[in-house]
N, C-alpha and C positions, 0 to 999 in steps of 0.2 A: 840611594833610592831603592825601595823594595819592589820586587816584581809582583805581578798579579799572582794570587794563590793557585790559579788553575794551571800553572806551567809545570812541566814534567821533564825529567832527564832520563833517558834510557841508554844503558850501556850494553854492548856486546861483552863477552867474558874473555875468551882466549885472545891474547894480543892486545887487549884494551885495558881490562882491570888487572889481569895476571899475565906475567911474561912466560906463557906456555907455548905460544904458537911456534916459536923457533924450535922447540923440542919436537913438536908434531912434524914440522917441515923436515927435520933431519931424519925422523923415523920413516916418513913416506918417501924421502929421497932414496933411502936404503932399500925399501921394499920395491919401489919402482924400478930401480936398477937390477935388483935380484930376480924379480919375477916377470918384468915386462921389458927389460932392456932399455928403459927410459931414464935419461938423466934429468935432474931438476924436477922430478915428479912432485916433490913437496909443494912447489910453487903452483903447479897445475891444479892441485886438489885443495889448496888453502881455503879454509872457510866452509868446505863441504862436510856433510855428516858422513860417518863411517859407512852407513847403508848406501848412500849415494855413490861413494867411492867404490864399494864392492860391486854394485849393480852396473856401474858405468865402465869399470876397468878390469874387474876380476871375475866377471860372471862366467867366463870360460874355464875358470879354475875353482870350481865349487868347493873342493876339499880344503882350499886355502882359508876359507872364512873362519872356521874355528881356530885355526893357527894364528891368524891375525887378531882375532878377538882376544885370545889369551895374551898375546904380545902387547896389545893396547891396554888391557887391564893392568898388566904389570907396569907398563910405562907410566900410566896415570897414578898408580899407587905410589910410585917412586918419585913423582914430580915434586920439586921443592915448593911450588906455589908462591913464587915471589911476585910482589906487586910491581906493575909498571910504574916507573918513576912518577911520584906525586899523585897516583890514582886514589889511594886510600885517604890522604889528606884532603883531596878535592871533594870526595864523596862525603866525608865528615863535615866539611864546610857547607856543602849544599844542605845537608840534613839540619845543621845548626841554624840555617836560614829558612827552614820550612819547605824546602823543595822536595817533592815526592820523587822517588828514585825507582826505576825499573831496570830489569835485565832481560835481554832476549838472546838466547844462546843456542847454538847448534849442538851443544852437549845434552846428554840425556839425564834423567832423574838420578840414576845410579852414580854417575860421575859427580853431579852437583852435590849429592849427599856426602860424597867423599871430600869434596872441596870444602864444604861448610864444617865438616868434622876437623879438617886441618886448619881452617881459618874461621873459627866460630864467630869472630867479630864481624865478618862480612855479612853473614845472614841477618844480623841485626841492623845493617845499614841499607838493606834492599827491601823495598816495600812489596815488590812483585817480581818473581822470576819466571819467565816463560821458557820452558825447555823444549827440545825437539819432540818430546813425548806428547806435548799439548797441541801440536799443529799437524795438519794434514799435508801441508806443503812447506818443506824446509827452505831455508835461504838457498838461492837468491830470491825466492818468492817472498813478498813482504808480509806474509800472514803473521809471523811471530811479532813483528813490530805493531801491526794493526791490532792484534789481540791485546798487546800490552797497553796501547792507547785506549782501547775500549774499556779495559779494566779500570783505568784511571778516569775515564769519562772526559778525555781531552781531545781537542782537534789537532791535526798534524802541525798547524801553524804555531801551536803552543807547546810543541815537543821538540827537544834537541836530542839527537841520537849520536853516540860516539861509536865508530866502527873502524876496523883496520883492513879487513880482507876485501877483495873485489866482490866476492859473492855477497858478503855482508853489507857492503856499501851499496850494492845494487838493490838489495832488499830495503835498506833504509831510504834510499832515494825514491824508490817506487811506492813507499808508504806515504809520501808527501810531506814528511817531517823535515826539519832543518837538520842537515847532516854535517857532522864534523869528522873528518878523516884523521885517524891517528897513524902517523908514519912510523909505526913500530915494526911492521913486518913487510911493508912495501915502501917504495920511495915516494916522495911527495909528487913527483912527476907521474908515477903510475896511478895514484889515487885521485889526482886533481880533477879528472873528468866526472867523478862520481860524487863529489861533495861540495858543500858551500864554503867551508872553512877547513884549514889543515893545521894540526899541531904535531910536534914531534913526540911529546909526552905531556904529562899533566903538571910538570914542575912549575909552570907559570899560570896554572888555572886556579880560579877561585870563583866565589859567588859573584863578585863584581864583574869579573871578566865574562862570565856566562851571559850576563845581560847584554853584552855587545852582539851576541849571536841572534837575539830576537829583534826582528825589524818590523 
């Protein structure tokens, strides 16, 4: 059975479509230990934008920002950009069945331009990408997801969002959409309070399975 044409799926990027979140976590673990004396710092800032991390944790070390900016730029340039298991096939199946697809990410335009240059096929699969440059309030505020839904002209009840981080799941939940947590960077137990459904990855996801999320 085909779904109504007004339904939309919106993905986060890091840790949902691409297996990059673990790389960022390791990076911030190292920086948190080095500059703040904090262990497991990567989990603390998971899903936050670089600017939020700077302002909240490194504001007393202003000379550090350009150093971290340079390190992050190199980190992202060297990232392999491997898909989360099943994500590409799932997105392709959705498109084949006429589902419109959005992305709402805490990444900026510069990074996403680099991503699409490395993975040009991905840009052809996404109808709308909302980056952090397009919002006034980044995640955990729901603005990015609300903006994506407004672009498609759909209601939250007709939207499924896939997210992995607590910050992103909070944004998705507060947007009013149906939220599917991806247990790629946090445990199922950690994300359970923030979502309606949970998957480990997309290996068992397809168009038919998506229909089960709409009630």
